[in-house]
N, C-alpha and C positions, 0 to 999 in steps of 0.2 A: 798778739797787739791788740789792744781793746777796738772793736769795731767803730766806734765813736771816735775815734783817731784817725782813719782812714782819711776822713774829708780832709782835715787841717794837714794833710802830707800828699794830697793832691788823688786821692783814689776814692773811688765810690765802688761797693759790690755792684755788677750787673744785673742790668733787670732784664725780664723775660717779655716784656711787650711789644706788641706789632711795630711801635713807636721806633724802638731800638735798633740799629744797623743789626740785620740778623737775627732780629725777634720774630716769634712764631706766634702774635695775638695772644701771649700769655695771659696772666691774672696780677701782674705787679709781684710776684716772688722776685727774692734779689737770688741768684745763681751763684754758685762756686766758683765763679770769674770775675774780672775786675775792669773797670775802667779806670784808666790811667791818663789825668789831665797834665799836660806840659804848659806851664809858665815860658810866654814869648813875651815879655816884655816890649811895645811900641811894634809888634809884629816883626822886630828885626832878629834876625838868626843868620849865620853865617852858612857856606853851602856845605862843609862839613857837617856843621848839625843836623842840616837837612838830611842829610844822608845816610847820618846817622839814625834820625828817626823813621827813614824808609827801610834802612836794615832791619829796626825794632820792630817795623809794623808788617814788614814780609816773614820775619820769624815769630814774633809772639802775639799779632792781632787780624790774622783773616787775612792779611794786606789791606786793610782799609784804615783809614787816617783821618778824622774829623777836621777841620778848620772851623775854629767858632767864631762868634760875632766880636767875642772878646779877644783877638787877636793869639789866641790858645790853639793847642793841638791835642786830639783826644783819640787813642787808642781804647778800642774795644775788646772784650773776649780774652784778656790776658787771666793765663792762670795763676795761682797764688804761687806755684813754683817757680813761675815765669819773672814773679816782681822782682827779686834781686838782680838778676839779668838785665831786664829792662832798666831799673834804676841807675844800675852801673854803667851802661850803656848813655844812660843821659848824662850822670857827672863827669864822664868821662870828656865829654865834649863841651862841658860849662852850661847845661841845661840841669833843670829840676821841676820837681812836682809840689815843692813847699808851698800851702797855702794856696793850694788850685781849685781846692773845691771847698764848699761851705760857706757859713756867715763871717768870710774875713775877706781881706782886699784881695780879690783872687787876681788880678792881674791890674798892671795900669796900663790904657791902651794909648794908641797916639795919631797923629797923620800917617797916612797909610804913603804919602808921597812926599815927608819930612825930608830934606836935603836935597829932594831933586825938583820941587814944584818952583819953577822960576819966579812966579807971585809971592812965593811966601817972604813973610817979612824977618821971619827968625827960624832956624830949624830947631825945636823945642826937644827934639829925641834925647840928647843928653840929659835933660831935665826928667823925661819920662822915666830913663834906666836909676838916674838917681832915687827917685822917687819910689820906684818898685824896690830898688836895693834896701831901701829904708824900712817900708813896709812887711817886705815878704818875711813871714815867718816869727813877724812881730806880735806878741801876745797881747799888748796894747789894743793891737786891731783884729782881736778875735771877738766871736760871737756879736757882729753886727746885726743890727735890724735887718731883715731879708731884703734885698733888691737895692741899697741904698748905690745910689750910683753920684757920681761927681764929673761934670766934663766942663772944657771951657769952649766956648763956640769958636769955630773958624769955617772958613769958607770952603775947604777941603773936604771935611769928612761930613758935614751937613747935617741929617740926622742923629738923634741921640739912640744911644744903643738898647734895645729892647730886648726881653727876656720872652 
């Protein structure tokens, strides 16, 4: 696979820098390992999906998974040999990495207390999930300007997402 396609399918080569989990103060070289970013629309997942991510993390990501501000989960230090098993394990529980990296609609985030906030007017999570389904992997939304963000203000989420 062409290395430029990796971001569109949720994978980047792993960097060697000190800011990277397990990094050693490197010089910015790409290593022969990968970061796999898992789309979690609205941050909603089942216990079965979370257990599958935990198992894959233990087996292939040095036991560390990052939770991102965009409601994604990232696994670091995944070998290219392990990528098929990691992706298959995600697909088996209904998760994927499509469009999770690069200048695309990476994820559609939502209120973390949707459906349980006693003061909410409406639970918008079904709309978030539908929007994610329509945008993920849709080539019409590839090559967007960097850091394009859209959000609807609400009382629960407060501040906008910052990178």
